[in-house]
C-alpha positions as CSV (number, residue, x, y, z in Angstrom):
1,M,-2.0,27.4,32.0
2,A,-4.1,26.1,29.2
3,A,-2.8,26.3,25.6
4,K,-4.3,29.0,23.5
5,L,-6.9,27.8,21.0
6,K,-6.3,28.5,17.4
7,V,-9.0,28.3,14.7
8,F,-8.3,26.3,11.6
9,V,-10.4,26.1,8.4
10,T,-10.4,23.8,5.4
11,S,-12.8,23.2,2.6
12,D,-13.8,20.5,0.2
13,G,-15.2,23.0,-2.3
14,L,-18.8,22.7,-1.1
15,T,-18.4,23.0,2.6
16,D,-16.0,24.9,4.9
17,Y,-14.9,22.9,8.0
18,V,-13.8,24.9,11.1
19,V,-12.3,23.6,14.3
20,A,-10.8,25.3,17.3
21,T,-7.8,23.4,18.8
22,T,-4.3,24.0,20.0
23,S,-2.3,22.7,17.0
24,R,-2.4,21.7,13.4
25,P,-2.1,18.0,14.0
26,K,-5.1,18.1,16.3
27,A,-7.1,19.9,13.7
28,L,-6.2,17.3,11.1
29,A,-7.2,14.6,13.5
30,A,-10.5,16.3,14.2
31,W,-11.2,16.5,10.4
32,G,-10.2,12.9,10.0
33,S,-7.5,13.7,7.5
34,R,-4.5,11.5,6.9
35,Q,-3.0,14.1,4.6
36,D,-1.3,17.3,5.7
37,L,-3.8,19.8,4.4
38,F,-1.7,22.7,5.7
39,K,1.3,21.6,3.7
40,T,-0.8,21.4,0.5
41,G,-2.5,24.8,1.2
42,L,-5.9,23.3,1.6
43,A,-6.2,24.3,5.3
44,H,-5.1,27.5,7.1
45,E,-5.5,29.3,10.4
46,T,-8.1,32.0,10.4
47,D,-8.6,35.3,12.2
48,D,-12.2,35.9,11.2
49,P,-13.8,37.0,14.5
50,E,-17.2,35.6,13.7
51,V,-15.8,32.1,12.8
52,A,-13.3,32.2,15.7
53,E,-16.0,33.0,18.3
54,A,-18.3,30.2,17.1
55,A,-15.4,27.7,17.0
56,R,-13.9,28.7,20.4
57,A,-17.4,28.2,21.9
58,R,-17.1,24.5,21.0
59,P,-13.4,23.6,21.1
60,G,-12.4,20.3,19.3
61,E,-15.7,20.1,17.5
62,V,-15.8,20.4,13.7
63,L,-18.2,23.0,12.6
64,R,-19.4,23.4,9.0
65,R,-21.1,25.9,6.6
66,P,-21.5,26.2,2.9
67,A,-18.2,27.1,1.3
68,G,-17.5,30.8,0.9
69,S,-20.7,31.9,2.7
70,R,-21.2,33.9,5.8
71,A,-23.9,31.4,7.0
72,A,-24.0,30.4,10.7
73,L,-21.8,27.5,11.6
74,A,-23.6,24.2,12.3
75,K,-22.2,21.4,14.3
76,L,-20.9,18.5,12.2
77,K,-21.6,15.0,13.4
78,P,-18.4,13.2,14.4
79,A,-16.9,11.3,11.5
80,K,-17.2,7.5,11.8
81,R,-13.9,6.0,12.7
82,V,-12.7,3.3,10.5
83,A,-12.0,0.2,12.6
84,K,-8.5,-0.9,12.3
85,A,-8.0,-4.3,10.8
86,A,-7.1,-7.2,13.1
87,P,-3.4,-7.8,13.3
88,G,-2.1,-10.4,10.9
89,P,-3.4,-11.5,7.5
90,S,-7.0,-12.3,6.9
91,K,-8.3,-15.8,6.2
92,A,-9.0,-14.9,2.6
93,A,-5.4,-13.6,2.2
94,L,-4.1,-16.9,3.7
95,K,-6.3,-18.9,1.4
96,R,-5.0,-16.9,-1.7
97,L,-1.4,-17.5,-0.5
98,A,-2.0,-21.2,-0.1
99,G,-3.5,-21.4,-3.6
100,A,-0.7,-19.4,-5.2
101,E,1.9,-21.6,-3.5
102,A,0.1,-24.8,-4.7
103,R,0.0,-23.4,-8.3
104,L,3.7,-22.5,-8.1
105,A,4.6,-26.0,-6.9
106,A,2.6,-27.5,-9.7
107,A,4.2,-25.3,-12.3
108,E,7.7,-26.2,-10.9
109,A,6.9,-29.9,-11.1
110,A,5.6,-29.5,-14.7
111,H,8.7,-27.6,-15.6
112,A,10.9,-30.3,-14.2
113,D,9.0,-33.0,-16.1
114,D,9.3,-31.0,-19.3
115,L,13.1,-30.6,-18.8
116,A,13.4,-34.3,-18.2
117,A,11.5,-35.1,-21.4
118,L,13.7,-32.6,-23.3
119,E,16.9,-34.2,-21.9
120,A,15.6,-37.7,-22.9
121,R,14.8,-36.4,-26.4
122,R,18.2,-34.8,-26.6
123,A,19.9,-38.0,-25.6
124,R,18.0,-39.9,-28.3
125,L,18.9,-37.3,-30.9
126,E,22.5,-37.4,-29.9
127,A,22.6,-41.2,-30.2
128,K,20.9,-41.0,-33.6
129,W,23.3,-38.3,-34.7
130,S,26.3,-40.4,-33.6
131,E,25.0,-43.4,-35.5
132,D,24.3,-41.3,-38.6
133,R,27.7,-39.6,-38.4
134,A,29.5,-42.9,-38.0
135,R,27.7,-44.3,-41.0
136,L,28.3,-41.2,-43.1
137,A,32.0,-41.0,-42.0
138,D,32.4,-44.7,-43.2
139,A,30.8,-43.8,-46.5
140,V,33.1,-40.8,-47.0
141,E,36.1,-43.0,-46.1
142,R,35.1,-45.6,-48.6
143,A,34.6,-43.0,-51.3
144,R,38.0,-41.5,-50.6
145,K,39.6,-44.9,-50.9
146,A,37.9,-45.5,-54.2
147,V,39.1,-42.1,-55.5
148,D,42.6,-42.8,-54.2
149,E,42.6,-46.2,-55.9
150,R,41.6,-44.7,-59.3
151,R,44.3,-42.0,-59.1
152,A,47.0,-44.6,-58.4
C-alpha cells in the first residue's frame, strides 16, 4: 500500500512553494533546503483543497505561486543541484598550506637567530659587568683600607 501524500507549503515572502510528498524530510529535499523549515515555523502542512488537489496531481514536484494569492499553481523548474566538491583538499588549499608552512619555518629560524644573538649579547654584557664589578670592588676595598688607616 502506497503511503498517503501530504501537502506542504513554505514561502520566501514573495512566492509560496507547494509540494506533495509523504514526509517532511522529502518536502525539504524537494525545496532544496538544508534547514528544517518546519522547526522554525517557515513551512507547514496544508489542508487547502485547491492547493492539495493541484499538488497531488504532480507528487514530488515543487509548485509555486505569488505569496498569499489564490493564483493557479505553476510548475517550478527543478533547482540546480550543487555539485559536491571532490574529496580531499583543493590544489589551491594545498598551495596555501605549503606557503603557510614555509613562512612558519622562516619565522622559527629568524626567532632562533634572534635568540642566539640575544644570548651572545647577554654573555658579552655579563663579562663586561664582571670586569666592571671586579674593578669597582677593588676600588671600594682600597678606599676602605685608606679609611681604616686614617682611623687607626
